[in-house]
PDB file of N, CA, C and O in Angstrom:
ATOM      1  N   MET A   1      -1.051   4.006  -9.447  1.00  0.00           N
ATOM      2  CA  MET A   1      -2.698   3.635  -8.730  1.00  0.00           C
ATOM      3  C   MET A   1      -2.516   4.836  -7.485  1.00  0.00           C
ATOM      4  O   MET A   1      -3.333   5.738  -7.294  1.00  0.00           O
ATOM      5  N   CYS A   2      -1.605   4.683  -6.913  1.00  0.00           N
ATOM      6  CA  CYS A   2      -1.509   5.380  -5.325  1.00  0.00           C
ATOM      7  C   CYS A   2      -0.629   6.914  -5.733  1.00  0.00           C
ATOM      8  O   CYS A   2      -0.871   7.964  -5.136  1.00  0.00           O
ATOM      9  N   GLN A   3      -0.021   6.849  -6.384  1.00  0.00           N
ATOM     10  CA  GLN A   3       0.720   8.409  -6.439  1.00  0.00           C
ATOM     11  C   GLN A   3       0.083   9.369  -6.070  1.00  0.00           C
ATOM     12  O   GLN A   3       0.714  10.134  -5.340  1.00  0.00           O
ATOM     13  N   GLN A   4      -1.030   9.662  -6.310  1.00  0.00           N
ATOM     14  CA  GLN A   4      -1.427  10.659  -6.391  1.00  0.00           C
ATOM     15  C   GLN A   4      -2.498  11.459  -4.716  1.00  0.00           C
ATOM     16  O   GLN A   4      -3.145  12.464  -4.422  1.00  0.00           O
ATOM     17  N   PHE A   5      -2.111  10.357  -4.201  1.00  0.00           N
ATOM     18  CA  PHE A   5      -2.189  10.211  -2.405  1.00  0.00           C
ATOM     19  C   PHE A   5      -1.551  10.497  -1.220  1.00  0.00           C
ATOM     20  O   PHE A   5      -2.022  10.546  -0.084  1.00  0.00           O
ATOM     21  N   GLY A   6      -0.322  10.698  -1.643  1.00  0.00           N
ATOM     22  CA  GLY A   6       1.106  11.218  -1.057  1.00  0.00           C
ATOM     23  C   GLY A   6       2.021  10.463  -1.709  1.00  0.00           C
ATOM     24  O   GLY A   6       1.943   9.705  -2.675  1.00  0.00           O
ATOM     25  N   THR A   7       3.058  10.871  -0.878  1.00  0.00           N
ATOM     26  CA  THR A   7       4.917  10.035  -1.098  1.00  0.00           C
ATOM     27  C   THR A   7       4.476   9.156  -1.098  1.00  0.00           C
ATOM     28  O   THR A   7       3.436   9.083  -0.442  1.00  0.00           O
ATOM     29  N   ILE A   8       4.848   8.206  -1.653  1.00  0.00           N
ATOM     30  CA  ILE A   8       5.367   6.662  -1.773  1.00  0.00           C
ATOM     31  C   ILE A   8       7.109   6.199  -1.410  1.00  0.00           C
ATOM     32  O   ILE A   8       8.192   6.265  -1.993  1.00  0.00           O
ATOM     33  N   ILE A   9       6.665   5.791  -0.295  1.00  0.00           N
ATOM     34  CA  ILE A   9       8.200   5.074   0.331  1.00  0.00           C
ATOM     35  C   ILE A   9       8.533   3.873  -0.492  1.00  0.00           C
ATOM     36  O   ILE A   9       9.662   3.914  -0.981  1.00  0.00           O
ATOM     37  N   SER A  10       7.890   2.917  -0.736  1.00  0.00           N
ATOM     38  CA  SER A  10       8.424   1.543  -1.404  1.00  0.00           C
ATOM     39  C   SER A  10       6.958   1.277  -2.094  1.00  0.00           C
ATOM     40  O   SER A  10       5.918   1.875  -1.820  1.00  0.00           O
ATOM     41  N   THR A  11       7.141   0.208  -3.078  1.00  0.00           N
ATOM     42  CA  THR A  11       5.935  -0.828  -3.288  1.00  0.00           C
ATOM     43  C   THR A  11       6.398  -2.134  -3.345  1.00  0.00           C
ATOM     44  O   THR A  11       7.615  -2.314  -3.314  1.00  0.00           O
ATOM     45  N   LYS A  12       5.246  -3.567  -3.464  1.00  0.00           N
ATOM     46  CA  LYS A  12       5.814  -4.648  -3.687  1.00  0.00           C
ATOM     47  C   LYS A  12       4.798  -5.126  -3.885  1.00  0.00           C
ATOM     48  O   LYS A  12       3.856  -5.010  -3.102  1.00  0.00           O
ATOM     49  N   ALA A  13       4.731  -5.970  -5.303  1.00  0.00           N
ATOM     50  CA  ALA A  13       3.984  -6.782  -5.912  1.00  0.00           C
ATOM     51  C   ALA A  13       4.206  -7.987  -5.305  1.00  0.00           C
ATOM     52  O   ALA A  13       5.387  -8.258  -5.088  1.00  0.00           O
ATOM     53  N   ILE A  14       3.303  -8.850  -4.946  1.00  0.00           N
ATOM     54  CA  ILE A  14       3.253 -10.161  -4.557  1.00  0.00           C
ATOM     55  C   ILE A  14       3.241 -11.058  -5.925  1.00  0.00           C
ATOM     56  O   ILE A  14       2.461 -10.799  -6.842  1.00  0.00           O
ATOM     57  N   LEU A  15       4.210 -12.177  -5.980  1.00  0.00           N
ATOM     58  CA  LEU A  15       4.444 -12.914  -7.118  1.00  0.00           C
ATOM     59  C   LEU A  15       3.874 -14.224  -6.617  1.00  0.00           C
ATOM     60  O   LEU A  15       3.844 -14.568  -5.436  1.00  0.00           O
ATOM     61  N   ASP A  16       3.356 -15.021  -7.812  1.00  0.00           N
ATOM     62  CA  ASP A  16       3.271 -16.326  -7.415  1.00  0.00           C
ATOM     63  C   ASP A  16       4.764 -17.049  -7.947  1.00  0.00           C
ATOM     64  O   ASP A  16       5.358 -16.695  -8.966  1.00  0.00           O
ATOM     65  N   LYS A  17       5.253 -18.228  -6.931  1.00  0.00           N
ATOM     66  CA  LYS A  17       6.485 -18.462  -7.082  1.00  0.00           C
ATOM     67  C   LYS A  17       6.835 -19.564  -8.421  1.00  0.00           C
ATOM     68  O   LYS A  17       7.900 -19.850  -8.967  1.00  0.00           O
ATOM     69  N   ASN A  18       5.333 -20.047  -8.671  1.00  0.00           N
ATOM     70  CA  ASN A  18       5.581 -21.115  -9.816  1.00  0.00           C
ATOM     71  C   ASN A  18       5.609 -20.413 -11.289  1.00  0.00           C
ATOM     72  O   ASN A  18       6.352 -20.704 -12.226  1.00  0.00           O
ATOM     73  N   THR A  19       4.565 -19.379 -11.237  1.00  0.00           N
ATOM     74  CA  THR A  19       4.683 -18.594 -12.151  1.00  0.00           C
ATOM     75  C   THR A  19       5.128 -17.286 -12.743  1.00  0.00           C
ATOM     76  O   THR A  19       5.034 -16.863 -13.895  1.00  0.00           O
ATOM     77  N   ASN A  20       5.674 -16.716 -11.573  1.00  0.00           N
ATOM     78  CA  ASN A  20       6.463 -15.676 -11.329  1.00  0.00           C
ATOM     79  C   ASN A  20       5.717 -14.203 -11.737  1.00  0.00           C
ATOM     80  O   ASN A  20       6.292 -13.137 -11.955  1.00  0.00           O
ATOM     81  N   LYS A  21       3.924 -14.538 -11.780  1.00  0.00           N
ATOM     82  CA  LYS A  21       3.492 -13.435 -12.234  1.00  0.00           C
ATOM     83  C   LYS A  21       2.748 -12.974 -11.009  1.00  0.00           C
ATOM     84  O   LYS A  21       2.531 -13.747 -10.076  1.00  0.00           O
ATOM     85  N   CYS A  22       2.382 -11.798 -11.007  1.00  0.00           N
ATOM     86  CA  CYS A  22       1.804 -10.993 -10.090  1.00  0.00           C
ATOM     87  C   CYS A  22      -0.030 -11.658  -9.559  1.00  0.00           C
ATOM     88  O   CYS A  22      -1.075 -11.679 -10.209  1.00  0.00           O
ATOM     89  N   LYS A  23       0.269 -12.099  -8.184  1.00  0.00           N
ATOM     90  CA  LYS A  23      -0.964 -12.536  -7.838  1.00  0.00           C
ATOM     91  C   LYS A  23      -2.078 -11.607  -7.745  1.00  0.00           C
ATOM     92  O   LYS A  23      -3.126 -12.018  -7.247  1.00  0.00           O
ATOM     93  N   GLY A  24      -1.996 -10.490  -8.128  1.00  0.00           N
ATOM     94  CA  GLY A  24      -3.191  -9.446  -7.928  1.00  0.00           C
ATOM     95  C   GLY A  24      -3.169  -8.726  -6.670  1.00  0.00           C
ATOM     96  O   GLY A  24      -4.176  -8.047  -6.466  1.00  0.00           O
ATOM     97  N   TYR A  25      -2.314  -8.707  -5.820  1.00  0.00           N
ATOM     98  CA  TYR A  25      -2.290  -7.719  -4.767  1.00  0.00           C
ATOM     99  C   TYR A  25      -0.750  -7.192  -4.437  1.00  0.00           C
ATOM    100  O   TYR A  25       0.272  -7.375  -5.099  1.00  0.00           O
ATOM    101  N   GLY A  26      -0.869  -6.715  -3.606  1.00  0.00           N
ATOM    102  CA  GLY A  26       1.206  -5.914  -3.053  1.00  0.00           C
ATOM    103  C   GLY A  26       0.582  -4.911  -1.938  1.00  0.00           C
ATOM    104  O   GLY A  26      -0.559  -4.923  -1.476  1.00  0.00           O
ATOM    105  N   PHE A  27       1.579  -4.108  -1.663  1.00  0.00           N
ATOM    106  CA  PHE A  27       1.360  -3.320  -0.729  1.00  0.00           C
ATOM    107  C   PHE A  27       2.332  -1.903  -1.163  1.00  0.00           C
ATOM    108  O   PHE A  27       3.264  -1.894  -1.968  1.00  0.00           O
ATOM    109  N   VAL A  28       1.950  -1.070  -0.590  1.00  0.00           N
ATOM    110  CA  VAL A  28       2.187   0.374  -1.030  1.00  0.00           C
ATOM    111  C   VAL A  28       3.045   1.042   0.402  1.00  0.00           C
ATOM    112  O   VAL A  28       2.206   1.122   1.299  1.00  0.00           O
ATOM    113  N   ASP A  29       3.878   1.343   0.702  1.00  0.00           N
ATOM    114  CA  ASP A  29       4.366   2.620   1.894  1.00  0.00           C
ATOM    115  C   ASP A  29       4.315   4.005   1.556  1.00  0.00           C
ATOM    116  O   ASP A  29       5.006   4.594   0.724  1.00  0.00           O
ATOM    117  N   PHE A  30       3.553   4.390   2.182  1.00  0.00           N
ATOM    118  CA  PHE A  30       3.190   5.670   2.419  1.00  0.00           C
ATOM    119  C   PHE A  30       4.071   6.348   3.141  1.00  0.00           C
ATOM    120  O   PHE A  30       4.685   5.660   3.956  1.00  0.00           O
ATOM    121  N   ASP A  31       4.429   7.909   3.088  1.00  0.00           N
ATOM    122  CA  ASP A  31       5.256   8.780   4.218  1.00  0.00           C
ATOM    123  C   ASP A  31       4.391   8.846   5.208  1.00  0.00           C
ATOM    124  O   ASP A  31       4.837   8.639   6.336  1.00  0.00           O
ATOM    125  N   SER A  32       2.839   9.170   5.036  1.00  0.00           N
ATOM    126  CA  SER A  32       2.025   9.643   6.286  1.00  0.00           C
ATOM    127  C   SER A  32       0.481   8.826   6.603  1.00  0.00           C
ATOM    128  O   SER A  32      -0.347   8.521   5.745  1.00  0.00           O
ATOM    129  N   PRO A  33       0.411   8.656   7.646  1.00  0.00           N
ATOM    130  CA  PRO A  33      -0.904   7.759   8.084  1.00  0.00           C
ATOM    131  C   PRO A  33      -2.018   8.628   6.866  1.00  0.00           C
ATOM    132  O   PRO A  33      -2.620   8.013   5.986  1.00  0.00           O
ATOM    133  N   SER A  34      -2.089   9.873   7.028  1.00  0.00           N
ATOM    134  CA  SER A  34      -3.145  10.274   5.764  1.00  0.00           C
ATOM    135  C   SER A  34      -3.179  10.268   4.438  1.00  0.00           C
ATOM    136  O   SER A  34      -4.182  10.436   3.745  1.00  0.00           O
ATOM    137  N   ALA A  35      -1.960  10.052   4.034  1.00  0.00           N
ATOM    138  CA  ALA A  35      -1.865   9.533   2.594  1.00  0.00           C
ATOM    139  C   ALA A  35      -2.287   8.182   2.610  1.00  0.00           C
ATOM    140  O   ALA A  35      -2.936   7.858   1.616  1.00  0.00           O
ATOM    141  N   ALA A  36      -2.126   7.421   3.347  1.00  0.00           N
ATOM    142  CA  ALA A  36      -2.648   5.996   3.244  1.00  0.00           C
ATOM    143  C   ALA A  36      -4.145   5.936   3.410  1.00  0.00           C
ATOM    144  O   ALA A  36      -4.979   5.345   2.724  1.00  0.00           O
ATOM    145  N   GLU A  37      -4.291   6.703   4.506  1.00  0.00           N
ATOM    146  CA  GLU A  37      -6.035   6.555   4.703  1.00  0.00           C
ATOM    147  C   GLU A  37      -7.082   7.024   3.238  1.00  0.00           C
ATOM    148  O   GLU A  37      -8.162   6.548   2.888  1.00  0.00           O
ATOM    149  N   GLY A  38      -6.172   8.236   2.550  1.00  0.00           N
ATOM    150  CA  GLY A  38      -6.686   8.976   1.649  1.00  0.00           C
ATOM    151  C   GLY A  38      -6.941   7.780   0.210  1.00  0.00           C
ATOM    152  O   GLY A  38      -7.858   7.517  -0.568  1.00  0.00           O
ATOM    153  N   ALA A  39      -5.495   7.297   0.462  1.00  0.00           N
ATOM    154  CA  ALA A  39      -5.596   6.152  -0.860  1.00  0.00           C
ATOM    155  C   ALA A  39      -6.627   5.154  -0.350  1.00  0.00           C
ATOM    156  O   ALA A  39      -7.277   4.806  -1.336  1.00  0.00           O
ATOM    157  N   VAL A  40      -7.061   4.552   0.710  1.00  0.00           N
ATOM    158  CA  VAL A  40      -7.761   3.480   1.067  1.00  0.00           C
ATOM    159  C   VAL A  40      -9.388   3.819   0.724  1.00  0.00           C
ATOM    160  O   VAL A  40     -10.139   3.061   0.111  1.00  0.00           O
ATOM    161  N   LYS A  41      -9.743   5.160   1.278  1.00  0.00           N
ATOM    162  CA  LYS A  41     -10.832   5.335   0.929  1.00  0.00           C
ATOM    163  C   LYS A  41     -11.376   5.776  -0.844  1.00  0.00           C
ATOM    164  O   LYS A  41     -12.513   5.527  -1.243  1.00  0.00           O
ATOM    165  N   ALA A  42     -10.499   6.327  -1.550  1.00  0.00           N
ATOM    166  CA  ALA A  42     -10.261   6.034  -2.785  1.00  0.00           C
ATOM    167  C   ALA A  42     -10.400   5.012  -3.679  1.00  0.00           C
ATOM    168  O   ALA A  42     -11.354   4.887  -4.446  1.00  0.00           O
ATOM    169  N   LEU A  43      -9.532   4.332  -3.598  1.00  0.00           N
ATOM    170  CA  LEU A  43      -9.679   2.955  -3.632  1.00  0.00           C
ATOM    171  C   LEU A  43     -10.977   2.096  -3.682  1.00  0.00           C
ATOM    172  O   LEU A  43     -11.532   1.705  -4.709  1.00  0.00           O
ATOM    173  N   THR A  44     -11.425   1.837  -2.214  1.00  0.00           N
ATOM    174  CA  THR A  44     -12.626   1.083  -1.904  1.00  0.00           C
ATOM    175  C   THR A  44     -13.554   2.000  -2.777  1.00  0.00           C
ATOM    176  O   THR A  44     -14.209   1.289  -3.539  1.00  0.00           O
ATOM    177  N   ALA A  45     -13.859   3.447  -2.942  1.00  0.00           N
ATOM    178  CA  ALA A  45     -14.886   3.824  -3.866  1.00  0.00           C
ATOM    179  C   ALA A  45     -14.670   3.543  -5.003  1.00  0.00           C
ATOM    180  O   ALA A  45     -15.519   3.940  -5.802  1.00  0.00           O
ATOM    181  N   LYS A  46     -13.595   2.836  -5.507  1.00  0.00           N
ATOM    182  CA  LYS A  46     -13.627   2.332  -7.206  1.00  0.00           C
ATOM    183  C   LYS A  46     -13.711   0.953  -6.924  1.00  0.00           C
ATOM    184  O   LYS A  46     -13.492   0.323  -7.959  1.00  0.00           O
ATOM    185  N   ASN A  47     -13.949   0.175  -5.905  1.00  0.00           N
ATOM    186  CA  ASN A  47     -14.621  -1.004  -5.790  1.00  0.00           C
ATOM    187  C   ASN A  47     -12.916  -2.033  -5.615  1.00  0.00           C
ATOM    188  O   ASN A  47     -12.840  -3.229  -5.895  1.00  0.00           O
ATOM    189  N   ILE A  48     -11.838  -1.256  -5.148  1.00  0.00           N
ATOM    190  CA  ILE A  48     -10.670  -1.816  -5.432  1.00  0.00           C
ATOM    191  C   ILE A  48     -10.212  -2.443  -3.566  1.00  0.00           C
ATOM    192  O   ILE A  48      -9.669  -1.692  -2.756  1.00  0.00           O
ATOM    193  N   GLN A  49     -10.526  -3.656  -3.302  1.00  0.00           N
ATOM    194  CA  GLN A  49     -10.147  -4.068  -2.171  1.00  0.00           C
ATOM    195  C   GLN A  49      -8.863  -3.080  -1.175  1.00  0.00           C
ATOM    196  O   GLN A  49      -7.792  -3.654  -1.368  1.00  0.00           O
ATOM    197  N   ALA A  50      -8.734  -2.351  -0.613  1.00  0.00           N
ATOM    198  CA  ALA A  50      -7.913  -1.790   0.255  1.00  0.00           C
ATOM    199  C   ALA A  50      -8.036  -1.609   1.814  1.00  0.00           C
ATOM    200  O   ALA A  50      -9.068  -1.358   2.437  1.00  0.00           O
ATOM    201  N   GLN A  51      -6.666  -1.803   2.351  1.00  0.00           N
ATOM    202  CA  GLN A  51      -6.970  -1.697   4.080  1.00  0.00           C
ATOM    203  C   GLN A  51      -5.437  -1.241   4.480  1.00  0.00           C
ATOM    204  O   GLN A  51      -4.520  -1.427   3.681  1.00  0.00           O
ATOM    205  N   MET A  52      -5.251  -0.726   5.573  1.00  0.00           N
ATOM    206  CA  MET A  52      -4.186  -0.420   6.038  1.00  0.00           C
ATOM    207  C   MET A  52      -3.572  -1.936   6.509  1.00  0.00           C
ATOM    208  O   MET A  52      -4.248  -2.805   7.060  1.00  0.00           O
ATOM    209  N   ALA A  53      -2.588  -2.011   6.272  1.00  0.00           N
ATOM    210  CA  ALA A  53      -2.125  -3.744   6.297  1.00  0.00           C
ATOM    211  C   ALA A  53      -1.424  -3.604   7.917  1.00  0.00           C
ATOM    212  O   ALA A  53      -1.326  -4.700   8.468  1.00  0.00           O
ATOM    213  N   LYS A  54      -0.996  -2.578   8.629  1.00  0.00           N
ATOM    214  CA  LYS A  54      -0.731  -2.229   9.532  1.00  0.00           C
ATOM    215  C   LYS A  54      -1.158  -1.117  10.514  1.00  0.00           C
ATOM    216  O   LYS A  54      -1.202   0.058  10.149  1.00  0.00           O
ATOM    217  N   VAL A  55      -1.476  -1.513  11.778  1.00  0.00           N
ATOM    218  CA  VAL A  55      -2.459  -0.642  12.909  1.00  0.00           C
ATOM    219  C   VAL A  55      -1.146   0.719  12.920  1.00  0.00           C
ATOM    220  O   VAL A  55      -0.937   1.828  12.428  1.00  0.00           O
ATOM    221  N   GLY A  56      -0.781   0.134  13.455  1.00  0.00           N
ATOM    222  CA  GLY A  56       0.770   1.130  13.949  1.00  0.00           C
ATOM    223  C   GLY A  56       1.778   1.743  13.150  1.00  0.00           C
ATOM    224  O   GLY A  56       2.203   1.036  12.237  1.00  0.00           O
ATOM    225  N   ILE A  57       2.208   2.750  13.253  1.00  0.00           N
ATOM    226  CA  ILE A  57       3.564   3.327  12.516  1.00  0.00           C
ATOM    227  C   ILE A  57       4.875   2.583  13.004  1.00  0.00           C
ATOM    228  O   ILE A  57       5.157   2.218  14.146  1.00  0.00           O
ATOM    229  N   TRP A  58       5.676   2.446  11.708  1.00  0.00           N
ATOM    230  CA  TRP A  58       6.872   1.564  11.707  1.00  0.00           C
ATOM    231  C   TRP A  58       8.051   2.833  11.350  1.00  0.00           C
ATOM    232  O   TRP A  58       7.687   3.956  11.002  1.00  0.00           O
ATOM    233  N   TYR A  59       9.217   2.519  11.471  1.00  0.00           N
ATOM    234  CA  TYR A  59      10.024   3.497  10.905  1.00  0.00           C
ATOM    235  C   TYR A  59      11.155   2.639  10.015  1.00  0.00           C
ATOM    236  O   TYR A  59      11.402   1.446  10.193  1.00  0.00           O
ATOM    237  N   GLN A  60      11.534   3.156   9.420  1.00  0.00           N
ATOM    238  CA  GLN A  60      12.835   2.840   8.394  1.00  0.00           C
ATOM    239  C   GLN A  60      14.074   3.629   9.002  1.00  0.00           C
ATOM    240  O   GLN A  60      14.238   4.296  10.024  1.00  0.00           O
ATOM    241  N   HIS A  61      14.894   3.253   7.904  1.00  0.00           N
ATOM    242  CA  HIS A  61      16.429   3.585   8.151  1.00  0.00           C
ATOM    243  C   HIS A  61      16.674   4.869   8.755  1.00  0.00           C
ATOM    244  O   HIS A  61      17.507   5.102   9.631  1.00  0.00           O
ATOM    245  N   ARG A  62      16.023   5.535   8.312  1.00  0.00           N
ATOM    246  CA  ARG A  62      16.339   7.151   8.609  1.00  0.00           C
ATOM    247  C   ARG A  62      14.840   7.971   9.352  1.00  0.00           C
ATOM    248  O   ARG A  62      14.324   9.052   9.068  1.00  0.00           O
ATOM    249  N   ARG A  63      14.443   6.893  10.422  1.00  0.00           N
ATOM    250  CA  ARG A  63      13.729   7.330  11.259  1.00  0.00           C
ATOM    251  C   ARG A  63      12.483   8.239  10.176  1.00  0.00           C
ATOM    252  O   ARG A  63      11.899   9.301  10.389  1.00  0.00           O
ATOM    253  N   GLN A  64      12.441   7.605   9.383  1.00  0.00           N
ATOM    254  CA  GLN A  64      10.705   8.124   8.644  1.00  0.00           C
ATOM    255  C   GLN A  64       9.776   7.301   8.899  1.00  0.00           C
ATOM    256  O   GLN A  64       9.842   6.075   8.816  1.00  0.00           O
ATOM    257  N   ALA A  65       8.642   8.118   9.301  1.00  0.00           N
ATOM    258  CA  ALA A  65       7.872   7.485   9.476  1.00  0.00           C
ATOM    259  C   ALA A  65       6.797   6.759   8.170  1.00  0.00           C
ATOM    260  O   ALA A  65       6.356   7.510   7.300  1.00  0.00           O
ATOM    261  N   THR A  66       6.572   5.774   8.160  1.00  0.00           N
ATOM    262  CA  THR A  66       5.654   5.125   6.905  1.00  0.00           C
ATOM    263  C   THR A  66       4.482   4.505   7.483  1.00  0.00           C
ATOM    264  O   THR A  66       4.352   4.309   8.691  1.00  0.00           O
ATOM    265  N   VAL A  67       3.354   4.100   6.312  1.00  0.00           N
ATOM    266  CA  VAL A  67       2.248   3.794   6.929  1.00  0.00           C
ATOM    267  C   VAL A  67       2.116   2.560   5.290  1.00  0.00           C
ATOM    268  O   VAL A  67       2.308   2.784   4.095  1.00  0.00           O
ATOM    269  N   ARG A  68       1.782   1.525   5.916  1.00  0.00           N
ATOM    270  CA  ARG A  68       1.605   0.358   4.724  1.00  0.00           C
ATOM    271  C   ARG A  68       0.375  -0.079   4.696  1.00  0.00           C
ATOM    272  O   ARG A  68      -0.322  -0.492   5.624  1.00  0.00           O
ATOM    273  N   LEU A  69      -0.001   0.104   2.881  1.00  0.00           N
ATOM    274  CA  LEU A  69      -1.344  -0.245   2.434  1.00  0.00           C
ATOM    275  C   LEU A  69      -1.221  -1.257   1.998  1.00  0.00           C
ATOM    276  O   LEU A  69      -0.232  -1.585   1.343  1.00  0.00           O
ATOM    277  N   HIS A  70      -2.493  -2.231   2.330  1.00  0.00           N
ATOM    278  CA  HIS A  70      -2.403  -3.544   1.170  1.00  0.00           C
ATOM    279  C   HIS A  70      -3.789  -3.058   0.428  1.00  0.00           C
ATOM    280  O   HIS A  70      -4.910  -2.748   0.831  1.00  0.00           O
ATOM    281  N   ALA A  71      -3.195  -3.142  -0.770  1.00  0.00           N
ATOM    282  CA  ALA A  71      -4.541  -3.266  -2.087  1.00  0.00           C
ATOM    283  C   ALA A  71      -4.798  -4.670  -2.913  1.00  0.00           C
ATOM    284  O   ALA A  71      -3.952  -5.563  -2.883  1.00  0.00           O
ATOM    285  N   SER A  72      -5.997  -4.795  -3.633  1.00  0.00           N
ATOM    286  CA  SER A  72      -5.818  -6.245  -3.978  1.00  0.00           C
ATOM    287  C   SER A  72      -7.063  -5.799  -5.219  1.00  0.00           C
ATOM    288  O   SER A  72      -8.012  -5.016  -5.165  1.00  0.00           O
ATOM    289  N   ASN A  73      -6.534  -6.715  -6.333  1.00  0.00           N
ATOM    290  CA  ASN A  73      -7.863  -6.465  -7.378  1.00  0.00           C
ATOM    291  C   ASN A  73      -9.060  -7.480  -7.108  1.00  0.00           C
ATOM    292  O   ASN A  73     -10.188  -7.379  -7.590  1.00  0.00           O
ATOM    293  N   THR A  74      -8.667  -8.343  -6.362  1.00  0.00           N
ATOM    294  CA  THR A  74      -9.568  -9.469  -6.328  1.00  0.00           C
ATOM    295  C   THR A  74     -10.576  -9.624  -5.329  1.00  0.00           C
ATOM    296  O   THR A  74     -11.318 -10.606  -5.348  1.00  0.00           O
TER     297      THR A  74
END
């Protein structure tokens, strides 16, 4: 769903602890703010709730900048 907007560093679907099924939301870490912003705009245009989960940029082990996006289908 988000690959077309830029390089994805990692993804995480949030699971229900009792059922082990996806709760309907998750996180996508992009390598640039522009990729995350593009994904937010495109997903919200499709009525998918999406927002930047972190205002700033954080760094992984290799000092590569990543930006986290929160997306939900609820």
